[in-house]
C-alpha positions as CSV (number, residue, x, y, z in Angstrom):
1,M,-5.1,-15.3,-7.8
2,V,-2.1,-13.1,-7.0
3,A,-2.0,-11.8,-3.4
4,S,-2.2,-8.0,-3.0
5,R,0.7,-6.0,-1.6
6,A,-1.2,-5.5,1.7
7,A,-1.8,-9.3,2.0
8,R,1.8,-10.1,1.3
9,E,2.9,-7.5,3.8
10,K,0.6,-8.9,6.5
11,K,1.7,-12.5,5.9
12,A,5.5,-11.6,5.8
13,A,5.1,-9.5,9.0
14,A,3.4,-12.5,10.8
15,Q,6.3,-14.8,9.7
16,A,8.9,-12.3,10.8
17,G,7.5,-12.1,14.3
18,P,6.9,-9.4,16.9
19,L,10.4,-7.8,16.8
20,A,10.1,-7.0,13.1
21,R,8.6,-4.0,11.4
22,L,7.9,-5.0,7.8
23,R,7.0,-2.9,4.8
24,I,6.8,-3.7,1.1
25,D,7.6,-0.9,-1.3
26,L,7.7,-0.8,-5.1
27,D,11.0,-0.2,-7.0
28,D,11.3,1.7,-10.3
29,D,10.2,-1.4,-12.2
30,Q,7.1,-1.9,-10.0
31,Q,8.7,-5.0,-8.3
32,F,8.2,-5.6,-4.6
33,V,11.0,-4.5,-2.3
34,Y,10.8,-6.0,1.2
35,K,12.1,-3.9,4.1
36,I,12.4,-5.4,7.5
37,S,13.6,-3.5,10.5
38,C,14.2,-4.5,14.1
39,T,12.2,-2.7,16.8
40,E,15.1,-3.0,19.3
41,C,18.4,-2.7,17.4
42,V,20.0,0.5,16.2
43,A,22.5,0.2,13.4
44,K,23.7,3.8,12.6
45,G,23.1,6.7,14.9
46,H,19.3,6.8,15.3
47,R,18.5,4.4,12.4
48,R,17.1,1.0,13.2
49,W,18.8,-2.2,12.0
50,S,17.3,-3.0,8.7
51,A,17.3,-5.9,6.2
52,Y,16.9,-3.5,3.3
53,R,19.9,-3.3,1.1
54,P,20.4,-1.0,-1.9
55,G,20.3,-3.0,-5.2
56,E,18.3,-5.8,-6.5
57,D,18.6,-8.3,-3.7
58,N,15.6,-7.3,-1.7
59,G,13.0,-9.9,-2.6
60,F,11.2,-11.9,0.1
61,M,13.7,-14.7,0.5
62,A,16.8,-12.4,0.6
63,A,15.2,-10.0,3.1
64,M,13.8,-12.8,5.3
65,D,17.1,-14.7,5.3
66,R,18.9,-11.6,6.6
67,W,16.2,-11.2,9.2
68,V,16.5,-14.8,10.3
69,F,20.3,-14.4,10.7
70,H,19.7,-11.2,12.7
71,L,17.3,-12.9,15.0
72,T,19.5,-15.9,15.7
73,E,22.5,-13.6,16.3
74,K,21.1,-10.7,18.2
75,H,17.9,-12.1,19.7
76,P,18.4,-15.8,20.4
77,D,15.7,-15.9,23.1
78,H,13.0,-14.5,20.8
79,D,10.8,-16.8,18.7
80,A,9.3,-16.1,15.2
81,P,7.8,-18.4,12.6
82,C,10.5,-17.6,10.1
83,L,13.1,-19.3,12.3
84,A,11.8,-22.6,11.0
85,F,13.6,-21.8,7.8
86,L,17.0,-21.2,9.4
87,A,18.6,-24.3,7.8
88,E,17.4,-23.3,4.3
89,A,18.7,-19.8,4.9
90,Q,22.1,-21.1,5.9
91,Q,22.1,-23.3,2.8
92,R,21.4,-20.4,0.5
93,L,24.1,-18.4,2.2
94,H,26.6,-21.2,1.7
95,E,25.7,-21.5,-1.9
96,R,26.1,-17.7,-2.5
97,R,29.5,-17.7,-0.8
98,G,30.6,-20.7,-2.9
99,Q,30.0,-18.8,-6.2
């Protein structure tokens, strides 16, 4: 059984931790687009830091990897379940940069 959008959003938000505000939208092809923003950091003017990027790289893994890197860099004292995947996120980043 495929999880509903609301169930996926709830699970991803729990993994992202208390500093994250997570939302799943649908793109033009009806694919999930994960948007994670930080409740504390401001990126541009009044806009919150966000893991959403224009384009096709906004699936769960890509967005969560960006969020993990943000947490470790900007909020090293905060804990979230997704930090358990830091090593895997670093490996994926290394592989992307090697291409």
